[in-house]
C-alpha positions in Angstrom: 0.0 0.0 0.0 1.0 3.6 -0.5 -0.2 6.5 1.6 -1.5 9.4 -0.4 -1.5 12.8 1.2 -2.7 15.8 -0.8 -1.7 19.4 0.3 -4.3 22.0 -0.3 -4.1 25.8 -0.6 -5.7 27.4 2.5 -8.7 29.6 1.8 4.8 9.8 -12.7 6.4 10.9 -15.0 9.7 11.4 -13.4 13.4 11.1 -14.3 15.1 8.1 -12.7 18.4 9.9 -12.6 19.1 11.4 -9.2 20.4 14.9 -9.8 19.6 16.5 -6.5 21.1 15.3 -3.3 20.9 16.8 0.1 23.5 15.6 2.6 24.2 16.2 6.3 27.8 15.7 7.4 26.7 12.7 9.4 23.1 11.7 9.2 20.0 12.2 7.3 20.5 12.3 3.5 18.0 12.8 0.7 18.2 11.7 -2.9 15.7 13.4 -5.1 15.0 12.7 -8.8 15.2 15.8 -10.9 11.9 17.5 -11.7 13.4 18.9 -14.9 13.2 22.4 -13.4 16.4 23.8 -11.9 14.5 26.1 -9.5 12.3 23.2 -8.3 15.4 21.0 -7.9 17.1 23.6 -5.8 13.8 24.0 -3.8 13.7 20.3 -2.9 17.4 20.4 -1.9 16.7 23.4 0.4 13.7 21.7 1.9 15.6 18.5 2.5 18.4 20.5 4.2 15.9 21.8 6.7 15.2 18.2 7.9 18.9 17.1 7.6 20.0 20.0 9.8 17.5 18.9 12.5 18.1 15.1 12.7 21.2 13.0 12.8 19.9 9.5 11.8 22.4 7.9 9.4 19.9 7.1 6.7 19.2 7.9 3.0 15.6 8.8 2.0 14.9 8.3 -1.8 12.2 10.5 -3.2 10.8 10.9 -6.7 9.8 14.5 -7.4 8.0 16.2 -10.2 5.0 18.2 -11.4 1.7 17.0 -12.6 -2.0 18.0 -13.0 -3.4 17.3 -9.5 -7.0 17.6 -8.3 -8.9 20.8 -7.8 -7.3 23.0 -5.2 -4.4 20.6 -4.5 -0.9 22.1 -4.3 1.1 19.0 -3.7 0.7 15.3 -3.0 3.0 12.6 -1.5 2.7 8.9 -1.8 4.9 7.0 0.7 5.9 3.4 0.6 4.9 1.7 3.8 6.1 -1.2 5.9 4.4 -3.4 8.6 5.9 -4.4 11.9 4.6 -6.0 15.1 3.9 -3.4 17.8 6.0 -5.3 20.2 9.0 -4.8 17.9 8.3 -1.2 17.2 8.0 -0.5 20.9 11.3 -2.2 21.6 13.0 -0.2 18.9 11.5 3.1 20.2 12.8 2.1 23.7 16.3 1.5 22.2 16.3 4.8 20.3 15.9 7.2 23.2 18.1 10.2 22.7 16.1 13.1 24.2 14.0 14.0 27.2 10.8 13.8 25.1 11.9 10.3 24.0 12.2 9.3 27.6 8.7 10.7 28.5 7.1 9.2 25.4 8.5 5.7 25.7 7.8 5.5 29.4 4.1 5.9 28.6 3.9 3.6 25.6 1.2 0.9 26.1 2.4 -2.5 27.1 3.0 -4.9 24.2 1.9 -7.0 22.4 -1.5 -5.4 21.9 -2.8 -1.8 21.9 -6.0 -0.6 23.5 -7.9 1.5 21.0 -11.0 3.6 20.9 -12.4 2.9 17.4 -15.7 3.2 15.4 -17.3 2.7 12.0 -16.4 -1.0 11.8 -18.8 -3.8 10.8 -18.3 -5.5 14.2 -19.0 -2.4 16.3 -21.0 -3.6 19.4 -23.1 -0.5 19.1 -24.3 -1.6 15.7 -22.6 -2.4 12.4 -20.8 0.7 11.0 -21.9 2.8 14.0 -20.2 6.1 14.6 -20.3 5.5 18.3 -16.8 4.7 19.6 -16.0 1.4 21.4 -13.0 0.0 23.2 -11.2 -2.4 21.0 -9.0 -4.8 23.1 -9.5 -8.0 21.2 -5.8 -8.3 20.1 -6.6 -8.5 16.4 -4.2 -7.3 13.7 -5.1 -3.6 14.2 -4.1 -3.9 17.8 -0.8 -5.7 17.2 0.6 -4.3 13.9 2.1 -0.9 13.2 2.3 0.6 9.7 4.9 3.2 9.0 6.7 4.8 6.0 9.9 3.1 5.0 11.8 6.3 5.9 10.5 6.0 9.4 11.5 2.4 9.5 15.0 3.3 8.5 15.2 6.0 11.2 14.2 3.4 13.8 16.7 0.8 12.5 13.9 -1.6 11.4 15.1 -1.3 7.8 18.6 -0.7 6.5 19.4 3.0 6.3 20.9 2.7 2.9 18.1 0.7 1.3 18.0 2.0 -2.3 14.2 1.5 -2.9 12.1 4.6 -3.5 10.6 5.8 -0.2 8.2 8.3 -1.5 6.9 10.2 -4.6 6.0 13.8 -4.4 4.0 15.7 -7.0 3.5 19.4 -7.2 0.6 21.0 -9.1 1.4 22.6 -12.4 -1.6 24.8 -12.0 -0.3 27.2 -9.4 2.3 30.0 -9.2 5.3 29.2 -7.0 7.8 31.3 -5.2 11.1 29.4 -5.1 13.0 31.8 -2.8 11.6 32.1 0.7 14.6 34.1 1.9 12.9 37.4 0.8 9.4 36.5 1.7 6.7 34.9 -0.5 5.3 37.0 -3.3 1.6 37.8 -3.1 -0.5 35.4 -5.1 2.1 32.7 -5.1 2.9 29.7 -2.9 6.0 28.9 -0.9 7.6 26.0 -2.9 10.3 25.2 -0.3 7.7 25.3 2.5 5.3 23.0 0.7 8.2 20.6 -0.2 9.2 20.7 3.5 5.7 19.6 4.4 5.5 16.9 1.8 8.9 15.5 2.9 7.6 15.4 6.4 4.8 13.0 5.4 7.4 10.8 3.7 9.4 10.8 6.9 6.4 9.5 8.8 3.9 12.2 9.7 0.9 10.0 8.9 -2.2 8.6 10.7 -4.0 5.4 10.0 -7.2 7.2 10.9 -7.2 8.4 7.3 -7.7 4.8 6.2 -10.6 4.3 8.5 -12.1 7.7 7.5 -11.7 7.0 3.8 -13.3 3.5 3.9 -16.0 4.8 6.2 -17.7 1.6 7.2 -18.3 -2.0 6.5 -14.9 -3.5 7.6 -14.2 -5.5 10.8 -11.6 -3.9 13.0 -9.0 -6.5 12.1 -9.0 -5.1 8.5 -7.4 -1.9 9.7 -3.8 -2.6 10.3 -2.8 1.0 9.9 -2.0 2.3 13.4 1.2 4.4 12.8 4.0 5.5 15.1 2.4 9.0 15.2 -0.9 7.4 16.3 0.8 6.1 19.4 0.5 9.7 20.8 -3.1 10.4 19.6 -5.7 10.8 22.4 -9.1 12.2 23.2 -10.8 12.7 26.6 -12.8 9.5 26.0 -9.7 7.4 25.1 -7.8 8.7 28.2 -10.7 7.7 30.4 -10.4 4.2 29.0 -6.6 4.1 29.0 -6.5 3.8 25.2 -5.4 5.6 22.1 -8.0 7.3 20.0 -8.4 5.8 16.6 -11.8 7.0 15.6 -13.1 8.9 12.6 -15.3 11.6 14.0 -15.3 15.3 14.9 -14.3 15.0 18.6 -11.1 16.8 19.5 -8.0 14.6 19.2 -4.7 15.7 20.8 -1.0 15.0 20.8 0.4 13.8 24.1 3.6 12.2 25.2 2.5 11.2 28.7 -0.4 8.9 28.1 -2.9 11.6 27.5 -2.4 13.5 30.8 -1.1 16.5 28.9 -2.4 17.8 25.6 0.4 19.5 23.7 -1.5 20.4 20.6 -4.3 19.1 18.4 -4.7 16.9 15.3 -7.0 17.2 12.3 -9.7 14.5 12.5 -10.6 13.3 9.0 -11.9 14.4 5.7 -15.2 12.5 5.6 -16.3 12.2 9.2 -14.1 14.7 11.0 -13.2 18.3 10.6 -12.8 18.1 6.8 -8.9 17.7 7.0 -6.9 14.6 6.8 -6.0 13.1 10.2 -2.3 13.0 9.1 -2.0 16.7 10.0 -2.1 19.1 12.8 -5.5 20.9 13.3 -6.0 23.4 10.5 -5.4 27.2 10.6 -3.9 27.4 14.1 -0.3 27.9 13.2 0.8 24.7 14.9 3.5 23.7 12.5 4.6 23.0 8.9 2.4 19.8 9.0 -0.8 21.8 9.0 -3.1 20.8 6.2 -3.6 24.0 4.2 -1.6 27.0 3.1 -2.5 30.5 1.9 -0.9 32.4 -1.1 1.9 34.6 0.2 2.3 32.5 3.3 5.8 31.6 4.5 6.0 28.1 5.9 8.4 27.0 8.6 9.1 24.0 10.8 8.1 24.6 14.5 8.9 23.0 17.8 5.7 21.0 17.6 6.8 19.4 14.3 10.3 18.6 15.7 8.8 17.0 18.9 6.6 14.8 16.8 9.4 13.5 14.6 11.7 13.1 17.6 9.2 10.7 19.3 8.4 8.6 16.3 12.1 7.6 15.9 14.2 10.5 14.6 17.3 11.6 16.6 17.8 15.3 17.1 21.1 16.8 16.0 23.4 17.6 19.0 22.9 21.4 18.6 19.5 22.2 17.1 19.4 25.9 16.5 16.2 27.9 15.8 17.7 29.4 12.7 18.3 25.9 11.3 14.6 25.0 11.2 13.1 28.4 10.7 10.6 28.7 13.5 8.5 31.7 12.9 6.2 32.9 15.7 2.7 33.9 14.7 2.9 32.4 11.1 0.1 30.0 10.2 1.4 27.0 8.5 -0.2 24.5 6.1 0.2 20.8 5.5 0.9 18.5 2.7 1.3 14.8 3.1 2.4 11.3 2.7 -0.6 9.9 1.1 -1.9 13.3 1.9 -2.6 16.5 0.0 -1.9 20.1 0.7 -4.7 22.5 -0.2 -5.0 26.2 -0.8 -6.7 27.9 2.1 -10.1 29.1 0.9 -11.0 32.7 1.2 -7.3 33.7 1.3 -7.2 35.3 -2.1 -6.1 34.2 -5.5 
C-alpha cells in the first residue's frame, strides 16, 4: 500500500536519474530525482536540508519528485511506501532509540505490548451496531491492535530497515496549475505559494507524519476492526478525553477533539485534524488546521511563508528520529505567529479558501 496525502491551498512521470542530493555531514540524507526544473530541484534540496539539519539519523531517503496535474485546489501530494511491523518490535526499537527528554517521556508511557488498546468506530463488528459512529474500546488483540504501519523512511530511522536501502521511499508531485515562489529568503510574493515550505511539508509526510485514521475515515464503514492494520507511530500519541478515560489511544473517525500527548494523554500538547469525511474536513495526518501549529498543518495561503516549528520537531523526535546535537532555531526556521499549512504522505496540501487568489 502507499499512503497518499494531498496538500491544499488554504482559503509519474519522473526522471530516474538522481540529480539533486541533500546531505548532512553525518546523518539524514535525501536523494531526489530531478523535476526537470532547476528552481524546483534547488527548492527540494533546500527543503531536505531543513530536515537534515535537525536530525542525525544515518539514513538515506529516496524521493521521486515532479510536477503533474493534480485535483482541484491541491498544491502537492505525497505517496509514501509503507512497511508493517509488530507493535512489540516497534515498541522495543523506540525504547532502544531514546536520545532526548521527550523520547524518555514518550517511551515510558507507551502501552504494554503485544496489543494496543484503541477507541475505534465505524467497523462492521462495532458492538453499538454495524458501522456505528459510536466509539467502542477495541481490546481483542486482532491485527489492528498488534501491527504498526509506517513509512519506510521512518522504519530506516528506527533501525527496522537498512538505512541505505535503495528502494524509493516516496513520490512527491506538485501541481502545475499554481504559481510558485522558489525563494523564501525574501518572503513569499503575493498570489504565489511557498515552494520550499510545501516541499518541507511533503517530505515530512514521507518521513512518517501520517495517521492510519485516514484509512478508517476513507473507507468509512463495512470493515471489521482487524481489516485496519494501519496504526502508525504518530498514532501512538493520539488521544481524546474518551480514550484517556479508557486508558486507550483514540483511533476514531469523527469530529471530537484529538490531541497529541507524550505522557499517556495526561497533557495535551496540541491538536490533530480529525478526518476528511467524518471529522473536521482535513486529513488526520496533519495538525489541526489554521492554528499555526506547524509545517504539518493541512492548508496554506498564497503569500504565506511556511516553517518547521517546535511541535513538528517534537513529533518527529518521538516517532524515531534523533535530534542533532545542537539544534538551532535558525536551522529549522521557527516563525512565531505564522500560520502553516500541510501536505502529506498519502496526503494532500490544499490552498486555504478565502485567502485570495
